[in-house]
Every structure is written in C-alpha cells, then in structure tokens.
N, C-alpha and C positions, 0 to 999 in steps of 0.2 A: 506495498499500501505504500511506503513512503516515497519507493524509486517512484511511483507513479507521480505522486503529488509532487517529485522536484521532479521529473521529466516533463508536465504542468510548467512550472514554471521557471525551469531549466531559463537560465539566462543566456547561454551561448543561443540558443532559439534568436531570443530579440536581435544578438549578434548577427548571424547568419542572413534576417532577414534584413537589418538596418548594413550590410555591404551587397547583398543581394541585390535591391532593388537601391542603393543609394537617400539612404531615410536619415537623417539627421541626429543626430541623440534625442532633441528636444520632442521631437514625432515621433520617435523608437517609446518616450517617457506617456504621450501624450499616446499613444496607441497602446502599449500596455495599459493604463486605468481602463481604455473601453472593452478589453477584451477577457480582464480580472471583472469588470460591474455586468460584460455579458454573460460569464459563468456563473455566476453569484445568480442571475437573474433565470437563469435555466433550471441552477439548484434550490433554486425558491417559490417558483411555479408550481412546482412539482408535490399536490396530492400529501406528499407523508411530512410536508415543511408545516401546514397549516392543523389545527388542531380539530378540525373540524372536518380534517378527510375529504375538500373537494380544492381546488388550485384555487388559489388567489386571483391569478391573470395576470396576462404578462403587467399590462403600464405599470400596475401595483408590486409585484416582482421588480421588473424594471426599476420605478421609481425606490424602494428597500435597497435594491443593488445596489444603488446608486450612492445614495445618505449614507450607506455603510461604508462604500471603498473612498467614497472622497471625507470622512468621517464627520461627516454633517449633522444628524441628530433628528433630522423631520421626518415624520412616518405615518401614514394615512390610516396602519395599524397599529392595536397596540402592543405596542413586545412583547411583554408579558402572557396578557392573556393568547394570543392570536396564534405563535408560532407554535410550535414544537418543541423537542430538546432537540431535533435534526435541525426547522430554523434556525435556534436560537446558535446552533454551535455555527450556521454557514455564515450569519450576521457577524459573529467575536471574530470568528477569520477573517473576512473581508473587513473589519474592524482595525485589524490587527497588521494585515499590508496596508491598508490606505494608509494607516496609523504610520509603521514602520518607511512606507512607500515600496512601491514594489520593487526594484531595483535591491532596495536593501535588504528583503526577503528572498530575494533569486539569488542574491548575492549569498546570502546564510544558509540556504539550500546547497548552495554551490559549491562550498566551506565544509559544510558535513559532509561531504562524498569523496572532498579529493580533491575536487579539480578545480584545473588555474583560472586564474580569473585576467583575463589578457586587456591587453591595452584600447581596446576599445568597447567593451564592458568598463573600466574602469573611466574611460570617456561616459558613458550613461550614468554611472555614477555622478561622478561631477555635476552634470548638469542637474542630474537626479535631485542634489544639496544645493545649487546654487554654491558650490566653491569658485572662486579662484584658480587654485592651484588646481595641479594632478598629482603633484604627488604626498605620499598616505593614503590613495582613497580606500586600498583594503584595513589599512590598522586605524581607519578612520569610523570605518564603516563593521569590524568586529566589534569596536568600541563602544559604537552607536548598540549595538544589537546587545552587546554586554551592560552596559549602565538601563536599555527599558527596559528589561526584561527584571531588572535589578529596582525601579522603581513600583514599576506592575504589581511585582511579591509584593512590599511593602507598603505599597497603597492594601492591596489585595486583604494584607493580615489586619491591619489598622479596620478596613471596613468590616473585617469578618467581625473586630470583635463589639460592634454594634448588632451584628447579623445573627450572629450564631445563638444568643442570645433569644432575638428575639424567633428567632423562625428554624435552632436548630444545628445542628453540626450539619449538614449534607444541605439545604439549602443554602444556610448561612456564608459554609464556604465559595459554593457557586455565586451566592450575588457579589461575598468581596469581591473574588476575580472576578465577576462578570464589571462588576463598578472601577475595580481599579483601573484592568483597560480599555473600557469604556472613558473615563475621566482623564487618563494618561493621555491618549490619543486623540483628546478633546471634541470626540463622539457625538456623549449625549446620551448614548440610548441605554434608556434604562430598563428595570426589570418587576418594578414597582408599582404596576399596574394590577399584578397578583397581591396585593398586598394592599393598596390604599385607595386602588382602582382606578381603571384605563386612564393615561393620559398624566398622569399626578403628578410626578418625576418625583420631588422632594421635596414636595410643601409639607408633607407631616412632621421631616427633620427637621425644619423651621430652626428652632431653639435649640439641635443638637453642636454642641462642637464640633465632635471627635470625627460627625459625618461632612460639616461645612469648612472647618480646615484642611480636614486630608481631599478631601475632590477638590478645594482652591489648591492647596499648593502641585496637587497631581496635575490641573493644568498649567497655572503659570507657567512648572518647570517644560513640559512638556509643548507651550507655543513661544520658551527662548528661541530652542534651535537647535541643534546637535552641535554648532562650532560651537556657539555660547556654552556647551557643557562646557567641551574639551579649553576652550579660552579663561573659565573661571578656574577647571582645575590645576592648570599649569601655572597661574600668580595665585592659586591659593597655598601649592607648594611655596612658591618662590615667595610668600607672605606677601608680596606688590601689586596693589592694587593699578600700579604703572606697567605692567608687563601685558590687561585686557589691552585686545586691537581694538579702532575704533570703531565695527561694527559693532561689538560687544558693550561696548560705553552707548552706544546709541539703542541698543536694544531694553541693557538695560534701566538707562536712565529715560523712558520711553515708554519703558513698560509700565514701570513706579510710579509716571508720572499722569499717568492715565489710571491707574488705578487708583489714586489718590484721588486725581479728581475723580470719576465718576463714582465714589463709594460719599462726599461730599455732596453732592449733587443729588445724587439720589436717596441722601440720607435725606434733605433737606424738601425737598421736593416732596417727598412722603412721612416726612414724622405724621404729618399731623389724619395722613388718611386710614381709617379703620378697616379698609378694607383689605391694608397690604403692612404695613410696617405700622398704627396707629394706635395697636391694642402688642402689642408685643410690648415683655422689657425693655429699660436700654439697654442693655446685653445683645439680645438680643435683635433690636436697631439696627445695632452695631455690625455686629456678623452678618444681617439678611443684606445689610446696604452692602457691607462690604462684597457677598456671593453676586448678592444682580448686578456688580462693577465688574467683575470678575468674569463671569459665564460667557458675554458676547466676548468672548476673546480669543477662541470661537468653541463653546462646548456648550449642548441644546439644556443641559441643568439648568432648572428653578425651585427655590426654595419657597415665591412669593408668586399671587396668581396673577397672570402677567397682565390679560384685559381689563385687570380695575386698577393699574398704576396709571397713573395721570399725566399727561398730556409731554411734559415736558420729561417729562421719567422716558418715555418711548419714543421720543424722539433725539434721548440723550443716548439711550441702546441701541441705535437704530444707529450714526455715530460710532459708537463702539466697537460695534456687526463688520461694518464697514472697513474702517483701521485692519483690525483683526490681529493677529500676532506678526512671530518673526519669521524670518523666508528660511526655509532648512527645517521646519518646522512643522509639527502636528496641526497648524492651526493653521485659519486660511486670511479672507479680506484683501486686500492692497499691502498688507504686511509696514509694521511702526516702522522700519528703515525708512521704507518709500514718504510716512507722513513727514516724518524726523527731518527725510531730506528738503519734505518742502517749507515744513515753517521755520528751519535755520536759514534757507534760500528769502524770504521777506524776508528774517531776522537781518540778514544780510543785505538785502536792499535796501531796508529802510536805513542803515547804517552806514548806508552811502557805498558800500565794497564791490568790488568786483563780480567777486563768485564767493562762494557757497564756503563759508567757515564755520566749523564746530570742534569745540575739542584744540586749540589750536592747530587745523588740520584744515588743509585747502582740497576740495571737491573737485575731479575735472567734472566739464560742462554735458559731459554725455553720460553721466549721472544722474544728474540733471534734469537730461533730458529725456534719459528712460521713466524717473521718476513721474514728469506732467504724463507721457505717454497712461503710463500705468493707470496713475490715476483717473487720466479722462475716460478710457478704455473703460476702467470699469464702473466709472459714472453713467457712463451710456449703456451699460450692459443692464442697470439695475433699473435706471431711466425704460429705457427702453422692455425690457421685461415686467414694470408696473407698468405699462403703459399699454398691452398686451394684456396682459389680466386683469384689468377694471374693463377691456375690450370681450373676453372672453369670461365672465366673471358673473359679471356685472346684472346681466339678463335672467343667470341660475339662482343666484344668492346672495344675501342683505347684504352687499361688501363695501366700505368707505374705505377709500385712497388712504386712511392710515394703516391699517391692515395690510391692504396690499403692499403698500412700498414695505413695512414694516420682513412679512414671508420674505420678497422679492433681494431686499438685503440680508437678511436671515440667510437663503437657499447662498446668497454669489458668496457669503461670510462663511458657509462651510460651516456656521452657527450648531443651529438646528430651536433655538427658541420660534415662536411661533404663537398668536394669539388663540390660540386653539380652533385655529382655521383649517390648517391644514386637510383631516380629514373630510375636509368638505368640500376642493376642488375639484371643478369638474376634468373629465379625460385632459382637455387642454390644458388645463390650469398647472397641473399633474407635469403633462410634456414641456413646458414650459420651468418648471421650479427643478427638474431634471437635468434639462439643460444651464442652468444657475449654478446649479453645483459644483457638475461637472468641468464649466469653467471658473468656476472659481476657484475649483483643486489645484488644476494643473497651471491653474494661473494664468491671468486675461493678456498678460507681454507672451507669454511661452505658444498659447493656443494659439494667440496673433503668427507669430514664426510659425509656427509648423504650419500653419496655413498656407502663408503667404511661399512666393516661386523661392525655391533654392537658388536660385542664383540673380543677380544684376549686372547684366554687360555692362552696364557708366557704369556705375558704382565705382567713386572717390577716381573719375575720368575725365566732371563737368564741372566746374565752376561758376557757379551764375554770379555778376555784377553784384554788390553792395547796393542796397534803398532801404528807404527809413515807412514805417508805416506810425501813424500818431496811435498812445496806449493811451487807453485812461482818460 
C-alpha cells in the first residue's frame, strides 16, 4: 500500500512531465495542486465517504477536496456529522498534503524509499517554498518535515488533554490529532459538529484557555513560514536577534503588529455587544478578541458567532483575511510581506525617499512592482468574485453585499471563516468559491505566470522613451 501511495505522489513524475512538456516549476506546482484536488474529489465522491451511504455529488466533493487541499476550511456539509471515518481520513490527508505543500510531501516519500532528489526537483522545491537560493533545498525540506510533525504532535497532545476527559481516550486522541493538524496547517476543519451541533467550530470553548491558546499558537507558527522558523532557530542558537534576515524581521514585526491591532480593534468594537463578548468575563473578552484577531490569518476556527459581529469588526476581519500570513507558510492571502512592502513604500514616499527603505535596508524596485501586482491582481479577483456571486446568488438566496464579500475574501485568503452562508451557496456560487480557493492557495502571481506564455521574444530588447503623467 505504501509503495502505491509513493508512486502516486512520486516527485519524479512531475519532474518527467516538466521535462517532456517543457513545464516551468511554477506551472508544475499549480498542476500538482490540481491533480491532488482531483484525486481527493474522486475519493470523497464515493458512497463509502458519506455516512448516509450516498454520493455527495461531484461539485460538493470538489468543493470539499479543494477546501482541504488549499487548507481553507469552508465546507458545504458539516465535517464531523456528514463524513465517515474513510471520508475524514481523506480530508485530513489532503489537509496535511496541502499544508506541507505538494513538493514537500512528495520529497518526503522519495526520501523514505531512498530516491535521489534531482536538480529539477530541487528547483520545484525552491518554487514551492518561495526561496531565493537553490542551495540546501533537501536539508530545508527535512527540517520542515521534522518541525511540522513535532508541532502537530505537540498541539495534538495539548488538545487531547481537554478532549480525553470529555470524550474518552479513543475519540479524545482522534480529536486532538485532527485539530492539531488542522490548526497548524491553517485549515480550519473541525469535528465539533458531533459535539456542539453542525458548523459550531470552537464556540463552546470560548472561555477555555487551553483550547484557545494552543490553537492560536499553532496558527501563528504555521503562518510564519518555513524559512522564518529556520532563521529564528539559527538566531536563537547564536543569541543574536541581528542574525535574523530582513524577510524574517518583516514577517515577525508585521505579524505582531496585525495581531495587536486586530485584538484592540475587535475588543473595542465588541466589548458591549451581548451577542459576542459582551457577557463574557474580562478574561474571556480578551481571549476571544485575540482568537478572533488571529484566526483570519488564515484558519477558519471561530469562538464567536460571526453573523453577530458588529459591522466594523466584520470589515476588519475581511482586511485581515485579505492580508493573510507569510510566504512559504500554510497561510494564504496576499501575504504580510506584500502588505509590509506597500506600507514601507508609502512611508518612504511620504518621507521623500526615492527607494523603499525598511530596517536600514533598501528594496529593489522589482520587489515593489511585484507587491503592487499581487495586491492589484488579488483585489480584482475578490471584486470580480463578489460581483459574480451577487449575480449568481441574489435571485436564489437572501444575501447581502457584506456576506458575499466576506465569503469571497475568505475563499481567496484560504481562511474558512463564513457568515454561515457557505452551505446555502448555489452550484454556480460553489464553483466561484472553488476557483477563489485555488487561486488563493497557489498565489495570484504564480497563477498568472503559470497561465502566461512561457517566453517573450521582445523581453529586454526594446526600451521606449520615458514620459510622465499626472498622479493624484
């Protein structure tokens, strides 16, 4: 059985395809996600995957497989109550593959059977991790795999300390392992429907510090990115924070700033809202505010009733979902480094500087152009998705603009938070959300590059005269 699985996910298969059909590493990564999603769709569409013994239907199976592989968390049926043990194993496997990354998972299987990792495969890994250098890709992959499983196991044991007394050893350990993987991979799939009712998430644990803090820690660590882990480890060994790279400094500072900003804002907006945190003790108010600030980064767990949130809090959540986590992590969105580059660019322009400056370093202009491109492409994708959703959904469902914008942004950011609207989506709406989840996971810029022509004969050979236009 293990050998068959290895053959399916064999990294050499992608290598041969990319060589034979001249597929770029970017396109290979995109295609690998599509292949895994299709395989998951076929398995989840089988009657054995559903407790009622009937096929869930191709669109619903495709939606679930895409959400799991893209570590989103949006679901059209409750995960805990609808799927059998077989269906749940398929979903958590897709989450693990999607969280680690297709290339990391493939490399792990290749290493286990003693296969050599070729140069082309290292280039695929480099593309998957968004790394600048090709050197040390296999070593980085090994460290990522070890760290991932260690974090997930630790989180699973902490979750189990709460679930075992409540559900018994068997279910408690299973719940702990599931939510440890789902939290670290920023997936947001939960099994609480079996306990608190369908689509309940962690609302029954809003005052439980163990569940809340453990989930938040796993989400934040998973959202920092693999390269940041390694960088922090080396800086810790040398006991010198100055050893951190510019990338890690931007990721850590922006992450901390967004968490603090979101927590304070949500606390102030919801402190008197009796439908959310108004009736909680002060410790519960602070804990819930932290949790609701972190989960849009991008995991679909929630401890508060999202439709009951105030309008400003919903809008702040949309902003946080759009930004997402760090590059090379389990999170989605435009990425916090992209948002950081734009912020520091504006700050530098206001100060009259010609270049983007941060932490006493100057960024090349191509990075600024790339950041602007990612933001504009992502913004247009969310706007178009919201517009199409309003056309497809309004005649059939009583949906408002904020709900549809929230749904589209959550899908693009691979967050999984919803105003309890996902199960009500029409077939057309579900296809739109599927496309948003896929685009959000592989990255807007990577998707555009994968679909673009592989070569441009005039690139770099023609330079037009410089001119000016009025700005502002």
